[in-house]
C-alpha angles and dihedrals in degrees: 000000000000090000091053090048091054092046091054089049091061101038105040097081137039099193126099105266108160110182094005091124097045114112113256094020111138123185114218111263113265119215131173121206109205109271126228115283123228095268092051092047090051091049092050089052093047093048097037093144091055090047091053090050094050093047090048091056090049090050102039105024091101090067091067099035119116096236101133113086090207095037090230097128109095102259120189100216089183102040105181092220090062095057111097091206088069086071096045093264105132109140107085092192096053113113124228134189103241097186106132093007104069125022111232105161123071090215113076094205092056090064096048095086136076095267112139121218120193125206132169119244090248091054091049092050093047092048094050094047092050089055104037108023103052138087090306121057123196132210112184106117090090089070115114089212114094089196092057093047092050092046092053097045091048094047094049102037098044092051103050089141103059119211106274115250109240123227093255091060091044090056090049091051090049093049091055093048096044095046090050091054093045090049094051092046090049093053091046090052098043100034106025095166095049119119095224106155090224127201100233106148092013101068091126087076089081098054087044092057093041091052091048092049091048092052091047093050091051088047091060095255108147103181132041124188113203127198117184143155128236105282110102093352095127091048090052093045099050103037108116092222094050128033096346097211106174111255089215090061090050093049090048089055093046090054091056101271125135124255089221133059117277119264099042118123094236133112102206130209141259124286094256089065098051119128141204142173126212139180108230126199119214130179112257096023123120096216139010116283114233112213117191124189113206123222114252138189126236089260100103117235094008090114093058097087092039089057091049092052094049091048093053094043090053087063095044095107089060090060089059102037099037105028095158105038100029110130111192110225097032093115106007130053134184119221120189128190121201142180118238096239095048095042091060096033110043118083094211087070090064092043093051094046087051090061095050098092101028111120096236095040108039116111098187102278133313127231109219120201113192111198094210097198097164097240119218092267107084114246090240088066097036101055143009096229136072095246131032087227095062091100086074090068089075087078093032091248113171114241129211118195114198134182108243092207088073108061095181091057088048090056090050092050092053091050090054090047092054092047090056094045092047094049100042101022090223135121122278130184128218112194105203107197111206134146136253117241093173138058092060097272089183089076095063106008108038095165090054092050092047090059093043094051092050096055139070123249122267093253091049093049090051092047089057089056093048092050090049094053091041095242091127137010126223087253091055091051093049091049092052092050095043093049094053092045089053091051091053092047091051092050092051091050091056096050096099091062096042124106127165109253103188137034112225098233144102093031133133109357090009092060109127095036119108136211108269092238092051119116086236093061114119106207101170110034125175104270099177121117135215113267094236090053091049090053092047093050092044092054093045093051093060098037114134123184115239091242091052118099107212128197102260101239101051127116130130138125140207110213096169093057093042093055091048089054091052089052091057100259122133122224127202121188117187138174139091111325095343094154091077098014126244091267095040088254105124113042093177085148117052122204122207107236092216104052106001095245112155141216132187103209095199089059099038100043107030095053088201126165089245125068134208119223117200106201112190101200140204119268092275132118108179097046096040095048089045090051093051091046088054090054089053091058093056102066139348095228091072120083107204116194124187116194119197114216087231126006098249092052087085088081088080085065098043093123091058091048094048099042103031117015099044100033114027096097092051095044104034109012088245115149121205134186095196115152120207115198109199116180106226139177140096108256105146096279093126136239099318105041103045113066135051087198096245090182092067095052093045090051089053093056123093090222117160122245096222138043095242107056111086115237135196094206114217094213139355121243114195139174106195120191102188135053090238092056091052090046092055093045092057092046092046088057090063103029094060118090091231134043134242132173113255122208112195121195093207110204102222091189090069097056093096101020111121092203089063094061124121128215121239090250089065088068100044131105114297095034126111141168113291116212090202127035116200122216112282088221107078099219101138092126096053105027115121096181135034117203119195115201147145135222141016096327086080089077092050089051098050090048091052091045092055092047090052093046093237101128091123097047107051133040127201117209116190124216101208094173118044098176124066084031110234098232098161096039091051091045090053091054097044096048089067089070125079116260093246091062090052100050089095112027112191120217108197129189135162092221120090115274093253091053139046122043099314099102090048096045102042101074093038093051089051089054090054091051091049091049089054090059094237094152133247093294095064112108145165119244124203120226120181144074119335122250114298141174087224131061089224138354122262094215109090096211092051092049092054092048092050094045092051091051091053091052093046091050090068091062100034111139096001093112089063097048 
């Protein structure tokens, strides 16, 4: 049956469909808006001048729209493109048939006939200006999709009279605005020196989010993942209708308290990085909407890709249980908030947007809300485009600009944004133009401050409107503000008696996991596998259907991953060209040489509960690693692996490594099982393709300096030299009952080295990863020198040793795990040697002295020697390249000379002993 299934897979279609059969692949949704009929096409031809005028308004109307609360953006009130006379249309009373030119009927089908509809030029102009030159400006005509352009023009032009906002919703909008202003004033009064990134001037952000959540809930979305920066975060967190974070907990934190219970070995984070989740009830929704705000670092926009990864991973089960009808975004949506300066200035924005429509990275469309607060740096010096949102045009995302002084228009804009996202499952941007009442704008932008100081606040302006239309009375408004102020006062009063009772971790899908320092933590589980299972996985990994024409040289298998799939775990490997592997080493995805159809043998042949997803990515490091890190936060039964094309390419993702990978557990109690594969090893490739910069990762660890002090290591850094060691490392990641990041310096030079092979018995039951590998030559009784080292140079050294006939005189001990440093394991190996051989331990590396593991290893090796009671004369000697500004030379001759000297240094003087 399986054979027939695979045969059908290759014969059922004749079109080019590379990757269509790969697990997790999702084609972008395809929608067709009804095209113009013949009568409409004829009318468009007959009234070509009118058509050009209408399309010009659609394209350029935003340039005249009143979207800037301070009216500081250059606004062409008389944009030439909006003047009908420019197109030869001068008689305002002349009537035109608008069928097929302007949409006038909310029902699409009603305008797909030959019915003529006649409007005067004045009526047409008035209609278009009401739509396109108001408090909301639209940019969608840049889209390459005719369907999207038609959808937008129909939605906007056939609904010129928006649904009136009832008084109940007006009161809800007002409550959000008023509470935000009360909250900011309260913090300013009680904590005047607090850096709080307040929302003054941008209060409409809260009704915007509330409107979006309401639309999503009514649209059957059940989970929303939010990534946002600092501005307005505390307002969003603490509002009782939104994230409902207890004000008392916030005030406790402001006064120096911890956000977690006492006694935990964590150090926490600042108030502008606090998080919360809440279940929100909205009229018309079938179930509560859970909204979760992710923790973020101070590096603006870094959380974007993390949010995308978590959003997709939350839908991962759908990819397995509903492979044919799964629509990403049905139940889960990503919402990202941005600042105007960072959205146009940070490269990760472009990288993350570039992932949005890729088949292995899309999550069903993100709604972006840019809080365009007009930071103190003038826009003319902050970006090279008119709008901060113009970066979104790289993916043809539609953009809505809305005046933040008009909350009801903001609500309307968010409703339109959700409609688009829900229909097309693509990203859309809402540019919320507000103003900055903080950061002393008078110092650098005096004209801006002059306008700000002369106007009322957004909540006060809206209150005037509500009093005028009799929605609220002045007494109602005062009562709302006074009541919330009283609640904040009461919370502040109770702070001395407050203490956090529960840490928000290991809940829901993380149930069953433990804290790494717990007595229940299993740090070194049995990772071996039954021989028959190994053989089954090995055969499955190289299976090729008879009808499949394989590239002649390919054969490889992945037993660790196969066994994990059989145990119900999912595996996701991402990076550039990971299906085959940068060095043609993996070939987990096989491509038919005739028609480029693909199979993934581990999925097709094992029939395990788990699945492997091979996600060939864009040429991005920061966004892709951030994305994979986000998937690791979602659930512990997923093993996410990011493979850098070359080891040093990780430096494009350094922010993610610094602020998420190495520190999330200590800051936010967030565990992650992310694996980073970083090809490493000096082999003549030059400065940029040789080193994974081990020294940087080791410096980021919290590893102890002695073998006595307990340590909850923040991440593991390893340098495996055999397939079995790598096998056990991957299985250890998933067999533990907690999760830790794993950084693997992957020695690319060993991929095809026969000496680096492992026997099947090295993978079987009872075997595990070994942090230290002793010399395979048992020469403890005769060795005169012990060399400690890591990595692929070991194989060069044992080859040289054999050729020199020195097997009995020098031992090579491999450090396979550098962090946490294996003090006791190394001590156990070294104590088998006589003291005389240990008086001068050599640490050898091929990296320059100021790089590699030397600075990490030196002090720790000395501790081991001291613990062995070798006396005060025992010392560690360095052997390797001298200090250098480069990881490796770019001159081939120089590389060979240096490499030979490193190898010879291991044996220097032994002939004379």
